[in-house]
C-alpha positions as CSV (number, residue, x, y, z in Angstrom):
1,X,-134.9,-39.0,24.5
2,X,-136.1,-35.6,25.4
3,X,-132.4,-34.4,25.4
4,X,-132.4,-35.5,21.8
5,X,-135.4,-34.3,20.7
6,X,-134.5,-30.9,22.0
7,X,-131.0,-31.2,20.1
8,X,-132.8,-32.0,17.0
9,X,-135.2,-28.7,17.6
10,X,-132.1,-26.6,18.2
11,X,-130.3,-27.9,15.4
12,X,-133.4,-27.1,13.1
13,X,-133.6,-23.5,14.2
14,X,-129.9,-23.0,13.9
15,X,-130.2,-24.2,10.3
16,X,-132.9,-21.8,9.5
17,X,-131.2,-18.9,11.4
18,X,-129.4,-17.6,8.5
19,X,-132.6,-17.1,6.6
20,X,-134.6,-15.7,9.7
21,X,-131.9,-13.1,10.4
22,X,-131.2,-11.7,6.4
23,X,-135.1,-11.2,5.7
24,X,-136.6,-8.7,8.2
25,X,-140.3,-8.2,8.2
26,X,-140.0,-4.9,5.9
27,X,-137.1,-4.4,3.7
28,X,-135.9,-1.1,3.5
29,X,-134.3,-1.7,0.0
30,X,-137.7,-2.9,-1.5
31,X,-139.7,0.0,-0.1
32,X,-137.4,3.0,0.0
33,X,-136.8,4.2,-3.6
34,X,-135.3,7.5,-3.4
35,X,-135.0,7.8,-7.3
36,X,-138.6,7.4,-7.7
37,X,-139.4,9.7,-4.7
38,X,-137.2,12.2,-6.3
39,X,-139.0,11.7,-9.5
40,X,-142.5,12.3,-8.0
41,X,-141.0,15.4,-6.6
42,X,-139.4,17.0,-9.8
43,X,-142.1,15.7,-12.2
44,X,-145.4,17.3,-11.5
45,X,-147.0,15.3,-14.4
46,X,-145.8,12.0,-12.7
47,X,-147.2,13.4,-9.4
48,X,-150.5,14.5,-10.9
49,X,-151.1,10.9,-12.4
50,X,-150.4,9.0,-9.1
51,X,-152.7,11.7,-7.3
52,X,-155.5,11.3,-9.7
53,X,-155.3,7.5,-9.8
54,X,-155.8,7.3,-6.0
55,X,-152.4,7.2,-4.9
56,X,-152.5,10.4,-2.7
57,X,-151.2,9.1,0.4
58,X,-148.3,7.1,-1.3
59,X,-147.5,10.2,-3.3
60,X,-147.0,12.0,0.4
61,X,-144.9,9.6,1.7
62,X,-142.8,9.6,-1.4
63,X,-142.4,13.2,-1.1
64,X,-141.3,12.8,2.5
65,X,-138.8,10.5,1.6
66,X,-137.1,12.5,-0.9
67,X,-137.5,15.6,0.6
68,X,-135.7,14.2,3.8
69,X,-133.0,12.5,1.9
70,X,-130.1,11.6,2.6
71,X,-132.5,9.6,5.3
72,X,-129.3,8.8,7.7
73,X,-126.5,10.9,8.7
74,X,-126.0,14.6,9.5
75,X,-125.8,16.0,5.9
76,X,-128.5,18.7,5.0
77,X,-131.5,17.2,3.8
78,X,-132.8,18.1,0.2
79,X,-135.6,20.9,1.7
80,X,-132.9,22.3,4.0
81,X,-131.4,23.9,0.7
82,X,-134.4,25.5,-0.3
83,X,-135.1,29.3,0.6
84,X,-136.3,30.3,3.8
85,X,-139.0,32.6,3.7
86,X,-137.5,35.2,6.1
87,X,-135.1,35.8,3.3
88,X,-137.5,36.3,0.5
89,X,-140.2,38.4,2.4
90,X,-137.8,41.3,3.6
91,X,-138.5,43.7,6.3
92,X,-138.0,46.8,4.1
93,X,-139.7,45.0,0.9
94,X,-136.6,45.0,-1.3
95,X,-135.9,42.3,-3.8
96,X,-134.4,39.3,-2.4
97,X,-130.9,37.9,-3.2
98,X,-130.8,35.4,-6.1
99,X,-131.5,31.9,-5.6
100,X,-128.1,30.2,-4.2
101,X,-126.9,33.4,-2.5
102,X,-129.2,33.4,0.7
103,X,-127.7,35.6,2.9
104,X,-125.3,33.8,5.8
105,X,-127.1,34.1,9.5
106,X,-125.8,37.2,11.2
107,X,-122.5,37.3,12.6
108,X,-123.5,37.3,16.2
109,X,-125.5,34.0,15.5
110,X,-122.3,32.4,14.1
111,X,-120.2,33.4,17.0
112,X,-122.6,31.9,19.6
113,X,-122.9,28.7,17.5
114,X,-119.0,28.2,17.5
115,X,-119.0,29.2,21.4
116,X,-121.8,26.4,21.8
117,X,-119.4,23.9,19.7
118,X,-122.3,23.6,16.9
119,X,-121.0,22.7,13.3
120,X,-121.2,25.9,11.4
121,X,-121.0,24.1,8.1
122,X,-124.5,22.7,8.6
123,X,-127.7,24.9,7.8
124,X,-128.9,27.2,10.4
125,X,-132.7,27.2,10.4
126,X,-134.1,31.0,11.2
127,X,-137.4,30.0,13.2
128,X,-138.7,33.1,12.7
129,X,-142.4,32.8,14.1
130,X,-143.9,31.3,17.3
131,X,-147.5,31.7,16.3
132,X,-150.0,29.5,14.2
133,X,-152.3,31.1,11.4
134,X,-154.9,31.8,13.9
135,X,-152.4,34.4,15.9
136,X,-152.1,32.0,18.9
137,X,-149.2,29.9,20.2
138,X,-148.7,26.3,20.9
139,X,-146.8,25.7,24.2
140,X,-144.2,22.8,24.6
141,X,-143.6,20.9,27.8
142,X,-140.5,23.0,28.8
143,X,-142.4,26.4,29.0
144,X,-141.7,27.7,25.8
145,X,-143.6,28.6,22.5
146,X,-143.4,25.9,19.8
147,X,-141.6,27.9,16.8
148,X,-142.3,27.8,12.7
149,X,-140.5,28.5,9.5
150,X,-141.6,28.3,6.1
151,X,-139.4,27.5,2.9
152,X,-139.9,27.4,-0.8
153,X,-138.2,25.5,-3.7
154,X,-136.8,27.5,-6.5
155,X,-139.6,27.3,-8.7
156,X,-141.8,28.9,-6.1
157,X,-139.0,31.4,-5.1
158,X,-138.6,32.4,-9.1
159,X,-142.2,33.1,-9.7
160,X,-142.4,35.1,-6.6
161,X,-139.5,37.5,-8.1
162,X,-140.6,37.4,-11.5
163,X,-143.8,38.7,-10.6
164,X,-142.4,41.0,-7.9
165,X,-145.0,39.7,-5.2
166,X,-142.1,39.6,-2.7
167,X,-143.4,42.9,-1.3
168,X,-147.1,44.5,-0.7
169,X,-146.3,46.7,-3.8
170,X,-146.2,43.8,-6.3
171,X,-149.1,42.4,-4.8
172,X,-150.9,45.4,-4.9
173,X,-150.2,46.1,-8.6
174,X,-151.2,42.6,-9.5
175,X,-154.7,42.8,-8.0
176,X,-155.1,46.5,-9.7
177,X,-154.4,44.9,-12.9
178,X,-157.0,42.0,-11.9
179,X,-154.0,39.3,-12.7
180,X,-154.7,36.5,-10.5
181,X,-151.3,34.8,-9.4
182,X,-150.5,31.5,-10.9
183,X,-147.6,29.4,-9.6
184,X,-145.8,26.8,-11.9
185,X,-146.9,23.1,-11.3
186,X,-143.6,22.3,-10.0
187,X,-144.0,24.9,-7.1
188,X,-143.6,23.6,-3.6
189,X,-143.6,25.0,0.0
190,X,-142.8,23.5,3.3
191,X,-144.2,24.7,6.6
192,X,-142.2,23.1,9.7
193,X,-143.2,23.4,13.6
194,X,-140.3,23.0,16.0
195,X,-139.4,22.2,19.7
196,X,-136.6,25.2,20.7
197,X,-133.8,23.1,22.4
198,X,-131.3,26.2,22.7
199,X,-128.7,25.3,24.9
200,X,-130.6,23.1,27.2
201,X,-128.8,20.0,27.5
202,X,-132.0,18.2,29.7
203,X,-134.1,19.1,26.8
204,X,-131.6,17.8,24.2
205,X,-131.0,14.4,26.0
206,X,-134.9,13.9,26.0
207,X,-135.2,14.6,22.6
208,X,-132.1,13.3,20.6
209,X,-132.7,9.9,18.8
210,X,-136.3,10.8,18.6
211,X,-136.4,13.9,16.5
212,X,-134.4,15.4,13.5
213,X,-132.5,18.5,15.5
214,X,-131.0,21.0,13.7
215,X,-128.9,24.4,14.2
216,X,-131.3,27.1,14.9
217,X,-131.9,30.6,15.9
218,X,-134.5,33.4,16.1
219,X,-134.4,37.2,16.5
220,X,-135.6,38.7,20.0
221,X,-138.1,41.5,19.8
222,X,-139.2,44.3,21.7
223,X,-142.8,44.8,22.8
224,X,-143.7,46.4,19.4
225,X,-142.2,43.6,17.7
226,X,-139.2,45.6,16.2
227,X,-135.7,43.1,16.6
228,X,-133.8,44.2,19.3
229,X,-130.4,42.8,17.8
230,X,-130.2,40.1,20.0
231,X,-130.3,36.6,19.0
232,X,-131.3,33.1,20.5
233,X,-129.0,30.6,19.1
234,X,-128.9,26.6,19.8
235,X,-130.7,23.6,18.6
236,X,-134.4,22.8,17.8
237,X,-136.1,19.4,16.9
238,X,-138.7,19.1,14.2
239,X,-142.1,18.6,15.4
240,X,-144.2,18.6,12.2
241,X,-144.2,19.4,8.5
242,X,-146.6,20.3,5.9
243,X,-145.8,19.8,2.3
244,X,-147.6,21.7,0.0
245,X,-147.3,21.5,-4.1
246,X,-149.0,22.2,-7.3
247,X,-149.4,19.1,-9.2
248,X,-153.3,20.0,-9.5
249,X,-154.6,23.7,-9.7
250,X,-156.1,23.3,-6.2
251,X,-152.7,22.1,-4.9
252,X,-152.0,19.3,-2.5
253,X,-151.3,19.3,1.0
254,X,-149.7,16.4,2.9
255,X,-148.9,16.8,6.8
256,X,-146.3,14.7,9.1
257,X,-145.2,15.2,12.7
258,X,-143.2,13.4,15.2
259,X,-144.7,10.3,17.3
260,X,-143.6,11.8,20.3
261,X,-145.1,15.2,20.0
262,X,-147.6,14.3,22.6
263,X,-145.3,13.9,25.1
264,X,-143.5,17.1,24.4
265,X,-145.9,19.7,23.6
266,X,-149.4,20.6,24.9
267,X,-151.5,19.4,22.0
268,X,-152.6,16.2,20.8
269,X,-154.3,14.7,17.4
270,X,-157.9,15.4,17.3
271,X,-158.8,13.9,13.9
272,X,-158.1,10.3,13.3
273,X,-155.5,9.0,10.8
274,X,-157.2,7.0,8.3
275,X,-156.7,2.8,8.2
276,X,-155.0,3.3,4.7
277,X,-152.7,5.9,6.1
278,X,-151.9,3.8,9.1
279,X,-150.9,1.0,7.0
280,X,-148.6,3.2,4.9
281,X,-147.4,4.5,8.1
282,X,-146.4,0.9,9.0
283,X,-144.7,0.0,6.2
284,X,-142.5,3.1,5.5
285,X,-141.9,3.9,9.4
286,X,-140.5,0.0,9.5
287,X,-138.3,0.1,6.3
288,X,-136.9,3.6,7.9
289,X,-136.4,1.9,11.3
290,X,-134.4,-0.9,9.3
291,X,-132.2,2.0,7.9
292,X,-131.6,3.4,11.2
293,X,-133.2,6.5,10.1
294,X,-134.3,9.0,12.7
295,X,-137.3,9.7,10.1
296,X,-138.5,6.4,11.4
297,X,-140.2,8.6,14.0
298,X,-142.4,10.6,11.9
299,X,-146.0,9.4,10.6
300,X,-148.2,10.9,8.1
301,X,-151.5,12.4,9.5
302,X,-153.1,12.5,6.2
303,X,-153.5,14.2,2.8
304,X,-155.9,16.7,1.1
305,X,-156.8,18.0,-2.3
306,X,-160.3,17.8,-2.6
307,X,-162.9,20.3,-0.5
308,X,-165.6,17.7,-0.1
309,X,-166.0,13.9,-0.3
310,X,-168.2,11.9,-2.5
311,X,-171.4,12.8,-0.2
312,X,-170.4,16.4,-0.3
313,X,-169.3,16.4,3.2
314,X,-166.2,18.8,4.0
315,X,-162.9,17.4,4.2
316,X,-160.5,18.1,7.2
317,X,-156.9,17.7,7.5
318,X,-154.9,19.2,10.4
319,X,-151.5,18.7,12.2
320,X,-151.8,19.2,16.0
321,X,-148.4,21.3,16.0
322,X,-149.5,24.0,13.4
323,X,-153.2,23.9,13.6
324,X,-153.6,22.9,17.4
325,X,-156.7,25.0,18.4
326,X,-158.7,24.5,15.3
327,X,-158.2,20.9,14.2
328,X,-161.7,20.1,14.1
329,X,-162.4,23.0,11.5
330,X,-159.1,22.7,9.4
331,X,-159.2,22.3,5.9
332,X,-156.1,23.1,4.4
333,X,-157.2,23.2,0.8
334,X,-160.3,25.3,1.5
335,X,-158.5,28.0,3.9
336,X,-156.0,28.1,1.4
337,X,-158.6,28.5,-1.5
338,X,-159.1,32.2,-0.1
339,X,-155.9,33.4,-0.2
340,X,-156.5,36.5,-2.0
341,X,-155.8,40.2,-1.7
342,X,-158.1,43.6,-2.2
343,X,-156.9,47.0,-3.0
344,X,-159.6,48.3,-0.9
345,X,-159.8,45.8,1.9
346,X,-156.4,43.9,2.1
347,X,-156.0,40.4,2.7
348,X,-159.3,38.2,2.8
349,X,-160.4,37.3,6.3
350,X,-160.0,33.7,6.6
351,X,-162.2,33.8,9.8
352,X,-165.8,33.5,9.5
353,X,-168.4,34.1,12.1
354,X,-170.7,31.3,13.2
355,X,-173.3,30.7,16.0
356,X,-171.8,33.9,17.8
357,X,-168.4,32.7,17.7
358,X,-165.6,32.3,15.0
359,X,-164.7,29.4,13.1
360,X,-162.6,28.5,9.5
361,X,-163.8,28.0,6.2
362,X,-164.4,24.4,5.3
363,X,-165.9,22.7,2.1
364,X,-166.4,24.4,-1.0
365,X,-164.8,27.9,-1.1
366,X,-166.8,30.8,-0.2
367,X,-166.5,32.4,-3.7
368,X,-169.5,34.5,-3.1
369,X,-167.6,36.3,0.0
370,X,-164.2,36.5,-2.3
371,X,-165.7,38.8,-5.0
372,X,-163.4,41.8,-5.6
373,X,-160.4,40.1,-4.4
374,X,-157.5,38.9,-6.4
375,X,-156.7,35.2,-6.1
376,X,-153.2,34.7,-4.9
377,X,-153.1,30.7,-5.9
378,X,-153.6,29.1,-2.7
379,X,-150.4,30.6,-1.0
380,X,-151.1,32.3,2.1
381,X,-147.6,32.8,2.9
382,X,-147.5,36.3,0.7
383,X,-149.0,37.8,3.7
384,X,-145.6,38.0,5.2
385,X,-144.6,40.5,2.4
386,X,-143.9,44.3,3.4
387,X,-144.3,47.4,1.8
388,X,-141.2,48.7,0.0
389,X,-139.4,51.5,1.7
């Protein structure tokens, strides 16, 4: 009798098996709609409608999906076709080359990459900075500084070129004319953080399959910051990403980071992830995992487009890889609202003194302290510009 009952139970499960195996808990096809995501990146009106209707977090995930399309395979992602700021704000303040004609990496970089066996048909990322906005560095667990890169889409690039603010001369001219910068509603910037792998196979083995890994390089500099003509070349792993765009006048911030960052860098998250964001993370990470996408290992930390909540309390947003040391006083929108330049005083000081120490502005913008400064439309990367020589 027991054998017969067991046989019937097994037979029942066998009958159900095809249905169980073909209906995953989260179906990628139902969740990942790259065309919808593309529309929300290219159509600022659609993005604004979703944002103002309370869909900020959903919009953030949609942007992340499209910008990282194709979500599987080694082909370059959408954002990797954008312009790296290192090729826009040139050391001599010269005009950048036109869109689509970004200079190739130095020959020394290509030669080293070929020697290493890297695929030179894939993009090379110039990770030209190893400090955060507070001037401090984040160390990884491999005794190196985490590195950074800023990229911009074509509409952002075009505006910078048209207004000639790719150098300090152009920014000063705008300030002298009291002409605030006003980027188009379709402007995007991305700030990324990277764990340097280089040629270290041990690091590569630890991070492969967990991180999105790319070809990368950076210039070595002397004690005074002057490039030596020597480059570090190898691979790097994406640890964090800020996505910044202007569907609303005060812009909109989204931040993601890899779920394994705490195991590989010396910084952990200090701000909580809201329950709504956690729910979306489960939804989209599950769908990406079902596709076999490496981006299933990335989670949204939060979004921001308002200065304060309904009670007037300052809103915060931080990424442990990008604002490591000041997460508790990190408001992306407030900080960037102070992006401005004065002919007499230079750039506005983002840091404020408080209780004998220093902190960063949060809440409503400090407009009383910004008098005499020409607004630069929330874009702090303009500080990378040099005087034309």
